[in-house]
PAZAPA-4460 file (N, C-alpha, C; in steps of 0.05 Angstrom, whole numbers, plus 32768, in hexadecimal, padded with zeros to 4 digits):
% residues 228
    n_x    n_y    n_z   ca_x   ca_y   ca_z    c_x    c_y    c_z   seq   type   mol
   8751   8C33   896B   874D   8C1B   895B   8731   8C10   895F     1      X     A
   8726   8C10   8978   870B   8C07   897C   86FC   8C1D   898B     2      X     A
   86E4   8C24   8981   86D4   8C38   898D   86B8   8C2E   8992     3      X     A
   86AF   8C30   89AB   8694   8C28   89B2   8684   8C41   89B9     4      X     A
   866C   8C43   89AF   865B   8C5A   89B4   8640   8C52   89BE     5      X     A
   8639   8C5A   89D7   861F   8C55   89E3   8617   8C38   89E1     6      X     A
   8629   8C26   89EA   8624   8C09   89E8   8612   8C00   89FF     7      X     A
   85FD   8BF2   89F8   85EB   8BE5   8A0B   85E9   8BC8   8A03     8      X     A
   85E8   8BB6   8A17   85E5   8B9A   8A11   85D1   8B8D   8A25     9      X     A
   85BB   8B82   8A19   85A6   8B76   8A29   85A6   8B58   8A24    10      X     A
   85A0   8B49   8A39   859B   8B2C   8A36   857E   8B27   8A3D    11      X     A
   8571   8B14   8A2F   8555   8B0D   8A33   8543   8B26   8A30    12      X     A
   8549   8B36   8A1C   853A   8B4F   8A19   851C   8B4A   8A14    13      X     A
   850C   8B59   8A22   84EF   8B56   8A20   84E3   8B40   8A31    14      X     A
   84F3   8B32   8A40   84E9   8B1D   8A52   84EA   8B27   8A6F    15      X     A
   84DE   8B17   8A80   84DE   8B1E   8A9D   84FA   8B1F   8AA8    16      X     A
   850C   8B0F   8A9E   8527   8B0F   8AA8   853A   8B20   8A98    17      X     A
   8530   8B34   8A8B   8541   8B46   8A7B   8557   8B52   8A8C    18      X     A
   856F   8B52   8A81   8586   8B5C   8A90   8598   8B6C   8A7E    19      X     A
   859F   8B84   8A86   85B0   8B96   8A77   85CC   8B94   8A82    20      X     A
   85DE   8B86   8A73   85F9   8B82   8A7C   860B   8B9B   8A78    21      X     A
   8604   8BAB   8A63   8613   8BC3   8A5E   85FF   8BDA   8A59    22      X     A
   8606   8BF1   8A63   85F3   8C08   8A60   8603   8C21   8A5A    23      X     A
   8603   8C29   8A40   860F   8C42   8A38   862D   8C44   8A39    24      X     A
   863A   8C30   8A2D   8657   8C2F   8A2D   8662   8C3F   8A16    25      X     A
   8673   8C53   8A1D   8683   8C62   8A09   86A0   8C5D   8A0F    26      X     A
   86AE   8C52   89FB   86CA   8C4B   8A00   86DA   8C4A   89E6    27      X     A
   86F1   8C56   89E7   8704   8C56   89D0   871E   8C49   89D9    28      X     A
   8727   8C35   89CB   8740   8C27   89D2   8754   8C2B   89BB    29      X     A
   876C   8C32   89C4   8782   8C36   89B0   878F   8C1C   89A9    30      X     A
   879C   8C1C   8991   87AA   8C04   8989   87C5   8C02   8996    31      X     A
   87D1   8BEA   8995   87EB   8BE5   89A0   87EE   8BEC   89BE    32      X     A
   87D9   8BE7   89CC   87D8   8BEC   89E9   87CC   8BD3   89F6    33      X     A
   87D1   8BD0   8A11   87C4   8BBC   8A21   87AF   8BC9   8A32    34      X     A
   8796   8BC2   8A2E   8780   8BCD   8A3E   8773   8BB7   8A4E    35      X     A
   8770   8BBC   8A68   8763   8BA8   8A7A   8748   8BB3   8A83    36      X     A
   8734   8BA2   8A81   8719   8BA8   8A8B   8716   8B9A   8AA6    37      X     A
   870F   8BA9   8ABA   870C   8B9C   8AD5   86F1   8BA5   8AE1    38      X     A
   86E9   8B95   8AF5   86D0   8B9B   8B03   86C6   8B82   8B10    39      X     A
   86B4   8B85   8B23   86AA   8B6D   8B32   869A   8B5B   8B1F    40      X     A
   8694   8B43   8B29   8683   8B31   8B1A   8668   8B3E   8B15    41      X     A
   865F   8B3D   8AFC   8646   8B4A   8AF4   8649   8B66   8AEB    42      X     A
   8662   8B70   8AEA   8667   8B8C   8AE2   8663   8B91   8AC4    43      X     A
   8665   8B7B   8AB4   8662   8B7E   8A97   867C   8B7D   8A88    44      X     A
   8692   8B77   8A96   86AC   8B78   8A88   86AF   8B62   8A73    45      X     A
   86A5   8B4A   8A79   86A7   8B35   8A65   8695   8B3A   8A4D    46      X     A
   867D   8B44   8A53   866A   8B4B   8A3D   8677   8B61   8A2C    47      X     A
   8683   8B75   8A38   8690   8B8A   8A29   86A7   8B7E   8A18    48      X     A
   86B6   8B6C   8A23   86CC   8B5F   8A14   86C2   8B51   89FB    49      X     A
   86AB   8B43   89FE   86A1   8B34   89E7   8697   8B48   89D1    50      X     A
   868D   8B5F   89D9   8685   8B73   89C5   869D   8B7F   89B8    51      X     A
   86B2   8B85   89C8   86CB   8B90   89BC   86D7   8B7D   89A8    52      X     A
   86D5   8B63   89AD   86E0   8B4E   899C   86CD   8B45   8986    53      X     A
   86B6   8B53   8983   86A2   8B4D   896E   8697   8B30   8971    54      X     A
   8698   8B25   898A   868C   8B0B   898F   866E   8B0E   8995    55      X     A
   8666   8B26   899D   864A   8B2B   89A3   8643   8B46   8998    56      X     A
   8629   8B4A   8992   861F   8B63   8988   8611   8B73   899F    57      X     A
   8614   8B8D   899F   8606   8B9D   89B3   85E8   8B9E   89AD    58      X     A
   85D8   8BA1   89C1   85BB   8BA5   89BD   85B6   8BC0   89AF    59      X     A
   85C6   8BD3   89B7   85C6   8BEC   89A7   85E1   8BFA   89AC    60      X     A
   85E8   8C0C   899A   8602   8C1A   899B   8612   8C13   8983    61      X     A
   8629   8C20   897F   8639   8C1D   8967   8655   8C14   896F    62      X     A
   8661   8C04   895D   867C   8BFA   8960   868C   8C02   8947    63      X     A
   86A2   8C0F   894B   86B4   8C16   8935   86CE   8C08   8939    64      X     A
   86D7   8BFA   8925   86F1   8BEC   8926   8702   8BF7   890F    65      X     A
   8718   8C03   8917   872B   8C0F   8903   871C   8C21   88F0    66      X     A
   870B   8C33   88FC   86FC   8C47   88ED   86E5   8C3D   88DD    67      X     A
   86DF   8C23   88DE   86C9   8C17   88D0   86B3   8C0F   88E4    68      X     A
   869A   8C15   88DD   8683   8C0D   88EE   867D   8BF0   88E8    69      X     A
   8680   8BDF   88FD   867B   8BC3   88F9   8661   8BBA   8908    70      X     A
   8652   8BCD   8912   863B   8BC7   8923   8626   8BB6   8914    71      X     A
   8621   8BBD   88FB   860C   8BB0   88ED   8615   8B9C   88D8    72      X     A
   862E   8B93   88D9   8637   8B80   88C5   8628   8B66   88C7    73      X     A
   8621   8B59   88B1   8616   8B3E   88B2   862A   8B2B   88BF    74      X     A
   8620   8B16   88CA   8631   8B04   88DA   8648   8AF8   88CA    75      X     A
   8643   8AF2   88B0   8658   8AE6   88A0   8670   8AFA   889C    76      X     A
   866A   8B13   889B   8680   8B27   8899   868D   8B2C   88B4    77      X     A
   867D   8B2B   88C9   8688   8B2F   88E4   869A   8B17   88EB    78      X     A
   8693   8B00   88E2   86A5   8AE8   88E6   86C0   8AED   88D9    79      X     A
   86C0   8AF8   88C1   86D9   8AFF   88B4   86E9   8B13   88C3    80      X     A
   86DC   8B27   88CE   86E9   8B3B   88DE   86F6   8B2F   88F7    81      X     A
   86E8   8B1D   8904   86F3   8B10   891C   870B   8AFF   8914    82      X     A
   8709   8AF1   88FF   871E   8ADE   88F7   8738   8AED   88EF    83      X     A
   8735   8B04   88E2   874C   8B12   88D8   8758   8B27   88EC    84      X     A
   8748   8B2F   88FF   8750   8B45   8911   8756   8B3D   892D    85      X     A
   8747   8B28   8938   8749   8B22   8954   8755   8B06   8959    86      X     A
   8762   8B03   896F   876A   8AE9   897A   875F   8AE8   8996    87      X     A
   8754   8AD1   899E   8746   8ACE   89B7   8754   8ABA   89CA    88      X     A
   8758   8AC3   89E3   8762   8AB1   89F8   874C   8AB0   8A0D    89      X     A
   873F   8A99   8A10   8729   8A96   8A22   8733   8A8D   8A3E    90      X     A
   8722   8A94   8A52   872A   8A8E   8A6E   872F   8A70   8A72    91      X     A
   871F   8A5F   8A66   8723   8A42   8A69   8733   8A36   8A52    92      X     A
   873F   8A48   8A41   8750   8A41   8A2B   8741   8A35   8A13    93      X     A
   872C   8A24   8A19   871B   8A18   8A03   872C   8A08   89EF    94      X     A
   8740   89FA   89F9   874F   89E9   89E8   8740   89CF   89E3    95      X     A
   8745   89C1   89CD   8737   89A9   89C6   8746   8991   89D0    96      X     A
   873B   8984   89E4   8748   896C   89EF   874A   8956   89DA    97      X     A
   875F   8947   89DC   8763   8931   89C8   8774   893A   89B0    98      X     A
   8776   8954   89AD   8787   895F   8997   87A2   8969   89A3    99      X     A
   87B6   8969   8992   87D0   8972   899C   87D1   8990   899E   100      X     A
   87E6   899A   89AB   87E9   89B7   89AC   87EA   89C3   8990   101      X     A
   87F9   89B7   897F   87FC   89C1   8963   87E1   89C1   8955   102      X     A
   87D1   89AC   8958   87B7   89AB   894A   87A4   89C0   8955   103      X     A
   87A5   89C5   896F   8795   89DA   897B   879C   89F6   8970   104      X     A
   87B6   89FB   896D   87BE   8A15   8963   87B5   8A19   8946   105      X     A
   87B5   8A04   8937   87AE   8A06   891B   8790   8A0B   8915   106      X     A
   877F   8A03   8928   8762   8A03   8923   8757   8A1D   8918   107      X     A
   875C   8A34   8924   8750   8A4D   891A   8758   8A55   88FE   108      X     A
   876E   8A49   88F4   8778   8A51   88DA   876D   8A40   88C3   109      X     A
   8760   8A2A   88CA   8756   8A18   88B5   8743   8A27   88A1   110      X     A
   8731   8A38   88AB   871F   8A46   8898   872D   8A58   8883   111      X     A
   8746   8A5E   8889   8755   8A6F   8876   875D   8A60   885C   112      X     A
   875C   8A46   885E   8763   8A36   8846   8780   8A35   883F   113      X     A
   8792   8A39   8852   87AE   8A39   884C   87B8   8A1D   8846   114      X     A
   87CD   8A1A   8836   87D9   8A00   8832   87E1   89F4   884D   115      X     A
   87DF   89DA   8851   87E4   89CF   886B   8801   89D4   8874   116      X     A
   8814   89D2   8862   882F   89D6   886A   8834   89F2   8875   117      X     A
   8826   8A06   8869   8829   8A21   8872   881C   8A25   888D   118      X     A
   8804   8A19   8890   87F6   8A1B   88AA   8806   8A0D   88C0   119      X     A
   8812   89F6   88BA   8822   89E8   88CD   883A   89F8   88D6   120      X     A
   8848   8A04   88C2   885F   8A14   88C9   8858   8A2C   88DA   121      X     A
   8841   8A38   88D4   8838   8A4F   88E3   8832   8A47   8900   122      X     A
   8824   8A31   8904   881E   8A28   891F   8837   8A20   892F   123      X     A
   8849   8A12   8921   8862   8A0A   892F   8872   8A23   8937   124      X     A
   8872   8A37   8927   8880   8A50   892E   8874   8A5E   8946   125      X     A
   8859   8A5D   8947   884C   8A6A   895E   8853   8A5B   8978   126      X     A
   8852   8A40   8977   8859   8A31   898F   8876   8A35   8997   127      X     A
   8888   8A35   8983   88A4   8A38   8989   88A9   8A54   8996   128      X     A
   889A   8A68   898C   889E   8A83   8997   8895   8A85   89B4   129      X     A
   8885   8A73   89BD   887C   8A72   89D9   8889   8A5B   89E8   130      X     A
   88A0   8A52   89DE   88B0   8A3D   89EB   88A0   8A23   89EF   131      X     A
   8890   8A1C   89DB   8880   8A04   89DD   8884   89F1   89C6   132      X     A
   8899   89F6   89B6   889F   89E5   899F   88A2   89C8   89A7   133      X     A
   88AE   89C3   89BE   88B3   89A7   89C7   889A   8999   89D0   134      X     A
   8884   89A7   89D3   886A   899C   89DC   8856   899B   89C5   135      X     A
   885F   89A0   89AD   884C   89A3   8996   883A   898B   8992   136      X     A
   8844   8972   8997   8834   895A   8992   8825   8950   89AB   137      X     A
   8829   895D   89C1   881B   8955   89DA   87FE   895C   89D9   138      X     A
   87ED   894A   89E2   87D0   8951   89E5   87CD   8967   89F9   139      X     A
   87BA   8979   89F5   87B9   8990   8A06   87B1   8989   8A23   140      X     A
   87A3   8972   8A27   879C   896B   8A42   87B4   8961   8A52   141      X     A
   87CA   895C   8A44   87E3   8953   8A52   87F4   896B   8A5A   142      X     A
   87ED   8983   8A52   87FD   899B   8A57   87F6   89A7   8A72   143      X     A
   8809   89B6   8A7D   8804   89C5   8A95   87F2   89DD   8A8F   144      X     A
   87E9   89EA   8AA4   87D8   8A02   8AA0   87E6   8A18   8A91   145      X     A
   87FF   8A1D   8A97   880E   8A31   8A89   8813   8A2A   8A6C   146      X     A
   8818   8A10   8A67   881C   8A07   8A4B   8802   8A09   8A3B   147      X     A
   87EC   8A02   8A48   87D2   8A05   8A3A   87CC   8A22   8A33   148      X     A
   87D3   8A34   8A45   87CE   8A50   8A3F   87DF   8A59   8A28   149      X     A
   87F8   8A50   8A27   8809   8A58   8A10   87FF   8A4C   89F6   150      X     A
   87F4   8A34   89F7   87E8   8A29   89DF   87D0   8A3A   89D6   151      X     A
   87C0   8A43   89EA   87A9   8A54   89E4   87B2   8A6F   89D8   152      X     A
   87C9   8A7A   89E2   87D3   8A92   89D6   87DD   8A8E   89BA   153      X     A
   87EC   8A78   89B6   87F5   8A71   899B   87DE   8A6E   8988   154      X     A
   87C9   8A61   8991   87B1   8A5E   8980   87A5   8A7A   897A   155      X     A
   87A4   8A8C   898E   8799   8AA6   8989   87A9   8AB6   8975   156      X     A
   87C3   8AB0   8972   87D5   8ABF   8961   87D8   8AB2   8945   157      X     A
   87CC   8A9B   8940   87D1   8A8D   8927   87C9   8A9C   890F   158      X     A
   87B4   8AAD   8910   87AC   8ABD   88F9   87B7   8AD9   88FA   159      X     A
   87CC   8ADD   890A   87DB   8AF7   890B   87C8   8B0E   8911   160      X     A
   87B8   8B0D   8927   87A5   8B22   892D   87B1   8B3C   8936   161      X     A
   87A3   8B52   8930   87AC   8B6B   893A   87A5   8B6F   8958   162      X     A
   878E   8B62   8960   8784   8B66   897B   8781   8B4B   8988   163      X     A
   878C   8B48   89A1   8789   8B30   89B1   8776   8B36   89C7   164      X     A
   8761   8B25   89CA   874D   8B27   89DE   8751   8B11   89F3   165      X     A
   8752   8B17   8A0C   8757   8B03   8A21   8743   8B07   8A38   166      X     A
   8735   8AF2   8A40   8721   8AF4   8A55   872D   8AE6   8A6E   167      X     A
   8733   8AF6   8A83   873E   8AED   8A9C   8755   8AD9   8A97   168      X     A
   876A   8AE2   8A89   877F   8ACF   8A80   8790   8AC3   8A96   169      X     A
   8790   8ACF   8AAD   87A1   8AC4   8AC3   8790   8AB7   8AD9   170      X     A
   8776   8AB4   8AD4   8764   8AAA   8AE9   876C   8A8E   8AF3   171      X     A
   8777   8A7D   8AE1   877E   8A62   8AE9   879C   8A5D   8AEB   172      X     A
   87AB   8A73   8AEE   87C9   8A71   8AEF   87D3   8A7A   8B0A   173      X     A
   87EA   8A6E   8B12   87F7   8A77   8B2A   8807   8A91   8B24   174      X     A
   8813   8A9C   8B39   8821   8AB5   8B36   8837   8AB4   8B21   175      X     A
   8847   8AA0   8B21   885E   8A9E   8B0F   8854   8A9D   8AF2   176      X     A
   883F   8A8D   8AED   8834   8A8B   8AD2   8826   8AA4   8AC9   177      X     A
   881A   8AB2   8ADC   880D   8ACB   8AD6   8822   8AE0   8ACE   178      X     A
   8838   8AE0   8ADB   884E   8AF3   8AD3   8859   8AEB   8AB8   179      X     A
   885A   8AD2   8AB2   8863   8AC9   8A98   8850   8AD3   8A83   180      X     A
   8836   8AD1   8A88   8822   8ADB   8A76   8825   8AF9   8A70   181      X     A
   882A   8B08   8A85   882E   8B25   8A81   8846   8B2B   8A6F   182      X     A
   885A   8B1A   8A71   8871   8B1D   8A5F   8869   8B18   8A43   183      X     A
   8858   8B04   8A3F   884E   8AFE   8A24   883E   8B16   8A19   184      X     A
   882D   8B22   8A2A   881E   8B39   8A21   8830   8B50   8A18   185      X     A
   8845   8B54   8A27   8858   8B69   8A20   8865   8B64   8A04   186      X     A
   886B   8B4B   89FF   8876   8B43   89E5   8862   8B48   89CF   187      X     A
   8848   8B42   89D4   8834   8B46   89C0   8832   8B64   89B8   188      X     A
   8833   8B75   89CC   8831   8B92   89C6   884A   8B9B   89B7   189      X     A
   8861   8B90   89BE   887A   8B96   89B0   8878   8B8E   8992   190      X     A
   8868   8B79   898D   8863   8B71   8971   884F   8B83   8962   191      X     A
   8843   8B96   8971   8830   8BA9   8965   8813   8BA1   8968   192      X     A
   880E   8B8F   897A   87F2   8B86   897E   87E4   8B96   8994   193      X     A
   87CA   8B95   8994   87B9   8BA1   89A8   87AF   8B8B   89BA   194      X     A
   87AE   8B8F   89D4   87A4   8B7A   89E6   878E   8B86   89F8   195      X     A
   8777   8B78   89F9   8761   8B80   8A0A   875A   8B68   8A1B   196      X     A
   8759   8B6C   8A36   8754   8B55   8A47   8742   8B5D   8A5E   197      X     A
   8736   8B4A   8A6B   8728   8B4E   8A84   8738   8B42   8A9A   198      X     A
   8737   8B4E   8AB1   8746   8B43   8AC8   873F   8B53   8AE1   199      X     A
   873F   8B45   8AF8   873F   8B53   8B12   8757   8B4A   8B22   200      X     A
   876A   8B3E   8B14   8783   8B35   8B21   8796   8B4D   8B24   201      X     A
   879D   8B55   8B3C   87AF   8B6C   8B40   87C9   8B69   8B30   202      X     A
   87D3   8B50   8B2E   87EC   8B4C   8B1F   87E9   8B56   8B02   203      X     A
   87D1   8B54   8AF7   87CC   8B5D   8ADC   87C6   8B7B   8ADB   204      X     A
   87B2   8B83   8AEA   87A8   8B9F   8AE7   87BC   8BB3   8AF2   205      X     A
   87CE   8BAB   8B03   87E3   8BBD   8B0E   87FD   8BBB   8B00   206      X     A
   87FE   8BAA   8AEB   8817   8BA6   8ADD   881E   8BBD   8ACB   207      X     A
   8838   8BC2   8AC8   8841   8BD8   8AB6   883C   8BD1   8A99   208      X     A
   8836   8BB7   8A94   8830   8BAF   8A78   8815   8BBA   8A6F   209      X     A
   8803   8BBE   8A82   87E8   8BC8   8A7C   87E8   8BE6   8A7A   210      X     A
   87DF   8BF0   8A63   87DF   8C0D   8A5E   87C7   8C1B   8A6A   211      X     A
   87B1   8C0D   8A6B   8798   8C1A   8A74   8786   8C05   8A82   212      X     A
   877A   8C0E   8A98   8766   8BFD   8AA6   874B   8C0B   8AA6   213      X     A
   8738   8BFE   8A9A   871C   8C09   8A99   870B   8BF9   8AAD   214      X     A
   86FF   8C08   8AC0   86F0   8BFC   8AD5   86D2   8BFE   8AD0   215      X     A
   86C4   8BE7   8AD3   86A8   8BE5   8ACF   8699   8BDD   8AE9   216      X     A
   8681   8BE6   8AEB   866F   8BDD   8B00   8652   8BE1   8AF7   217      X     A
   8643   8BCC   8AFA   8626   8BCC   8AF3   8622   8BD4   8AD6   218      X     A
   8633   8BCB   8AC5   862F   8BCF   8AA8   8638   8BEB   8A9E   219      X     A
   8645   8BFA   8AAF   864E   8C15   8AA7   866C   8C18   8AAD   220      X     A
   8678   8C2A   8A9E   8694   8C31   8AA4   8695   8C45   8ABA   221      X     A
   86A2   8C3E   8AD0   86A4   8C50   8AE7   86BF   8C5E   8AE8   222      X     A
   86D2   8C53   8ADA   86ED   8C60   8AD7   86F8   8C57   8ABC   223      X     A
   86FB   8C6A   8AA9   8705   8C63   8A8F   8723   8C5F   8A8E   224      X     A
   8731   8C64   8AA4   874D   8C5F   8AA4   875C   8C75   8A95   225      X     A
   8776   8C72   8A94   8787   8C85   8A86   8789   8C7D   8A69   226      X     A
   877E   8C8D   8A57   877F   8C87   8A3B   8798   8C91   8A2D   227      X     A
   87AB   8C9B   8A3C   87C3   8CA6   8A30   87D4   8C90   8A24   228      X     A
***
Protein backbone atom coordinates (compact mmCIF):
# COMPACT_ATOMS: atom_id res chain seq x y z
CA UNK A 1 0.00 0.00 0.00
CA UNK A 2 2.85 2.41 0.85
CA UNK A 3 6.30 2.16 -0.70
CA UNK A 4 9.29 4.31 0.21
CA UNK A 5 12.38 4.29 -1.99
CA UNK A 6 15.73 5.76 -0.93
CA UNK A 7 14.14 8.27 1.46
CA UNK A 8 16.41 10.93 2.96
CA UNK A 9 15.24 13.76 5.21
CA UNK A 10 17.40 16.73 6.20
CA UNK A 11 16.63 19.57 8.57
CA UNK A 12 18.38 22.95 8.26
CA UNK A 13 19.95 21.80 5.01
CA UNK A 14 22.93 23.87 3.94
CA UNK A 15 23.41 25.43 7.38
CA UNK A 16 25.98 24.75 10.07
CA UNK A 17 23.41 22.79 12.07
CA UNK A 18 22.33 20.59 9.14
CA UNK A 19 20.95 17.30 10.42
CA UNK A 20 19.95 14.23 8.45
CA UNK A 21 17.10 12.51 10.30
CA UNK A 22 16.67 9.76 7.70
CA UNK A 23 19.29 8.27 5.40
CA UNK A 24 18.38 5.82 2.63
CA UNK A 25 15.10 4.35 3.85
CA UNK A 26 13.59 1.60 1.68
CA UNK A 27 10.31 0.28 3.07
CA UNK A 28 7.13 -1.31 1.77
CA UNK A 29 4.09 -1.59 4.04
CA UNK A 30 1.12 -3.82 3.33
CA UNK A 31 -2.47 -2.75 3.80
CA UNK A 32 -4.76 -4.05 6.56
CA UNK A 33 -1.83 -4.65 8.91
CA UNK A 34 -0.51 -3.02 12.08
CA UNK A 35 3.10 -1.86 11.71
CA UNK A 36 5.07 -0.44 14.64
CA UNK A 37 8.16 1.73 14.17
CA UNK A 38 10.50 1.58 17.14
CA UNK A 39 13.92 2.93 18.04
CA UNK A 40 15.65 5.15 20.58
CA UNK A 41 15.11 8.90 20.76
CA UNK A 42 16.67 10.46 17.67
CA UNK A 43 16.38 7.27 15.62
CA UNK A 44 14.12 8.94 13.06
CA UNK A 45 10.95 6.99 13.75
CA UNK A 46 8.69 10.03 14.20
CA UNK A 47 10.17 11.70 11.10
CA UNK A 48 9.53 8.51 9.14
CA UNK A 49 5.97 8.40 10.44
CA UNK A 50 5.29 11.95 9.23
CA UNK A 51 6.59 11.05 5.77
CA UNK A 52 4.49 7.87 5.65
CA UNK A 53 1.46 10.00 6.55
CA UNK A 54 2.30 12.66 3.92
CA UNK A 55 2.65 15.26 6.68
CA UNK A 56 6.21 15.98 5.56
CA UNK A 57 8.13 15.69 2.31
CA UNK A 58 11.44 13.85 1.99
CA UNK A 59 14.53 15.82 1.00
CA UNK A 60 14.99 13.18 -1.66
CA UNK A 61 13.49 9.82 -2.49
CA UNK A 62 10.11 8.61 -3.77
CA UNK A 63 6.82 7.82 -2.03
CA UNK A 64 4.19 5.63 -3.65
CA UNK A 65 0.72 5.38 -2.14
CA UNK A 66 -1.60 2.74 -3.59
CA UNK A 67 0.58 2.49 -6.72
CA UNK A 68 0.57 6.27 -7.26
CA UNK A 69 3.68 8.43 -6.88
CA UNK A 70 2.76 11.24 -4.49
CA UNK A 71 6.29 12.58 -3.96
CA UNK A 72 5.92 15.64 -6.14
CA UNK A 73 2.26 16.49 -5.68
CA UNK A 74 1.50 20.18 -5.09
CA UNK A 75 0.52 20.89 -1.49
CA UNK A 76 -3.16 21.47 -2.31
CA UNK A 77 -3.42 17.98 -3.81
CA UNK A 78 -1.38 16.44 -1.01
CA UNK A 79 -3.80 18.01 1.48
CA UNK A 80 -6.63 16.21 -0.29
CA UNK A 81 -4.72 12.92 -0.10
CA UNK A 82 -4.18 13.36 3.64
CA UNK A 83 -7.81 14.24 4.26
CA UNK A 84 -9.25 11.31 2.31
CA UNK A 85 -6.68 8.61 3.13
CA UNK A 86 -5.25 9.20 6.61
CA UNK A 87 -6.49 9.66 10.15
CA UNK A 88 -4.02 10.95 12.74
CA UNK A 89 -3.76 10.24 16.47
CA UNK A 90 -1.07 12.46 17.99
CA UNK A 91 0.88 11.74 21.17
CA UNK A 92 -0.58 14.75 22.99
CA UNK A 93 -3.98 14.16 21.29
CA UNK A 94 -4.09 17.85 20.12
CA UNK A 95 -7.71 18.26 21.16
CA UNK A 96 -9.13 21.79 21.25
CA UNK A 97 -9.81 22.88 24.82
CA UNK A 98 -13.12 24.64 25.35
CA UNK A 99 -14.85 22.50 22.73
CA UNK A 100 -16.90 19.43 23.47
CA UNK A 101 -15.88 15.91 22.57
CA UNK A 102 -18.43 15.96 19.76
CA UNK A 103 -17.17 19.28 18.37
CA UNK A 104 -13.58 18.03 18.40
CA UNK A 105 -14.52 14.91 16.47
CA UNK A 106 -16.34 16.94 13.84
CA UNK A 107 -13.48 19.37 13.13
CA UNK A 108 -11.54 17.42 10.43
CA UNK A 109 -14.72 16.82 8.43
CA UNK A 110 -15.79 20.46 8.06
CA UNK A 111 -13.73 20.98 4.84
CA UNK A 112 -15.76 18.22 3.18
CA UNK A 113 -18.80 20.50 3.17
CA UNK A 114 -21.22 17.86 4.44
CA UNK A 115 -24.66 18.93 5.68
CA UNK A 116 -24.43 19.56 9.41
CA UNK A 117 -26.96 16.88 10.32
CA UNK A 118 -24.96 14.28 8.40
CA UNK A 119 -21.69 15.38 10.00
CA UNK A 120 -23.29 15.36 13.44
CA UNK A 121 -24.66 11.85 12.96
CA UNK A 122 -21.28 10.61 11.75
CA UNK A 123 -19.46 12.09 14.76
CA UNK A 124 -22.03 10.74 17.22
CA UNK A 125 -21.68 7.28 15.69
CA UNK A 126 -17.90 7.37 16.07
CA UNK A 127 -18.13 8.36 19.73
CA UNK A 128 -20.80 5.75 20.43
CA UNK A 129 -18.63 3.10 18.78
CA UNK A 130 -15.89 3.90 21.29
CA UNK A 131 -18.30 3.91 24.27
CA UNK A 132 -18.20 7.68 24.59
CA UNK A 133 -21.69 8.63 23.53
CA UNK A 134 -22.56 9.66 27.09
CA UNK A 135 -19.64 12.13 27.12
CA UNK A 136 -20.42 13.77 23.79
CA UNK A 137 -21.21 17.20 25.29
CA UNK A 138 -18.36 17.24 27.83
CA UNK A 139 -15.50 19.64 27.23
CA UNK A 140 -12.38 17.67 26.39
CA UNK A 141 -10.41 19.12 29.32
CA UNK A 142 -12.96 17.48 31.64
CA UNK A 143 -12.25 14.01 30.24
CA UNK A 144 -9.84 11.43 31.59
CA UNK A 145 -6.70 10.50 29.64
CA UNK A 146 -8.33 7.38 28.25
CA UNK A 147 -11.44 9.28 27.24
CA UNK A 148 -9.38 11.96 25.54
CA UNK A 149 -7.54 9.32 23.58
CA UNK A 150 -10.79 7.76 22.41
CA UNK A 151 -12.00 11.20 21.32
CA UNK A 152 -8.75 11.56 19.37
CA UNK A 153 -9.34 8.16 17.74
CA UNK A 154 -12.93 9.07 16.89
CA UNK A 155 -11.69 12.31 15.34
CA UNK A 156 -9.10 10.36 13.32
CA UNK A 157 -11.87 8.11 11.98
CA UNK A 158 -14.40 10.82 11.11
CA UNK A 159 -13.41 10.88 7.41
CA UNK A 160 -13.37 7.05 7.21
CA UNK A 161 -9.61 6.80 6.47
CA UNK A 162 -7.95 3.73 5.06
CA UNK A 163 -4.80 4.36 7.11
CA UNK A 164 -4.55 5.39 10.76
CA UNK A 165 -1.29 7.02 11.87
CA UNK A 166 -0.48 7.12 15.60
CA UNK A 167 2.59 8.66 17.25
CA UNK A 168 3.47 7.05 20.62
CA UNK A 169 -0.24 6.42 21.32
CA UNK A 170 0.26 4.81 24.74
CA UNK A 171 2.94 7.19 26.04
CA UNK A 172 0.54 8.96 28.40
CA UNK A 173 -1.62 5.96 29.36
CA UNK A 174 -1.42 3.43 32.17
CA UNK A 175 -1.26 -0.29 31.51
CA UNK A 176 -5.02 -0.88 31.58
CA UNK A 177 -5.71 1.96 29.14
CA UNK A 178 -2.85 0.84 26.91
CA UNK A 179 -4.40 -2.62 26.68
CA UNK A 180 -7.73 -1.01 25.86
CA UNK A 181 -6.04 0.92 23.06
CA UNK A 182 -4.59 -2.29 21.61
CA UNK A 183 -8.10 -3.72 21.54
CA UNK A 184 -9.23 -0.68 19.58
CA UNK A 185 -6.38 -1.23 17.11
CA UNK A 186 -7.48 -4.81 16.59
CA UNK A 187 -11.01 -3.61 15.84
CA UNK A 188 -9.68 -1.08 13.30
CA UNK A 189 -7.85 -3.81 11.41
CA UNK A 190 -10.96 -5.99 11.51
CA UNK A 191 -12.72 -3.07 9.77
CA UNK A 192 -10.13 -3.30 7.00
CA UNK A 193 -7.92 -0.38 8.02
CA UNK A 194 -4.15 -0.12 8.02
CA UNK A 195 -2.42 1.13 11.18
CA UNK A 196 1.09 2.58 11.39
CA UNK A 197 2.42 3.72 14.75
CA UNK A 198 5.57 4.60 16.62
CA UNK A 199 6.26 3.09 20.02
CA UNK A 200 8.93 1.77 22.32
CA UNK A 201 6.33 0.44 24.76
CA UNK A 202 6.82 -3.35 25.09
CA UNK A 203 3.07 -3.73 25.63
CA UNK A 204 2.63 -2.39 22.08
CA UNK A 205 5.56 -3.79 20.12
CA UNK A 206 5.26 -7.26 21.67
CA UNK A 207 1.49 -7.43 21.22
CA UNK A 208 -0.05 -10.05 18.97
CA UNK A 209 -2.09 -7.21 17.46
CA UNK A 210 1.09 -5.85 15.82
CA UNK A 211 1.96 -7.66 12.60
CA UNK A 212 5.37 -6.12 12.01
CA UNK A 213 7.96 -4.17 14.01
CA UNK A 214 10.45 -2.04 12.06
CA UNK A 215 13.49 -0.96 14.09
CA UNK A 216 15.39 2.24 13.35
CA UNK A 217 18.64 3.68 14.63
CA UNK A 218 20.47 6.80 13.51
CA UNK A 219 18.05 7.41 10.66
CA UNK A 220 18.39 3.95 9.14
CA UNK A 221 16.40 0.73 9.30
CA UNK A 222 18.42 -1.81 11.25
CA UNK A 223 15.73 -4.47 11.32
CA UNK A 224 12.87 -4.41 8.77
CA UNK A 225 10.84 -6.88 10.81
CA UNK A 226 8.72 -9.68 9.46
CA UNK A 227 6.88 -8.47 6.37
CA UNK A 228 4.81 -11.64 6.13
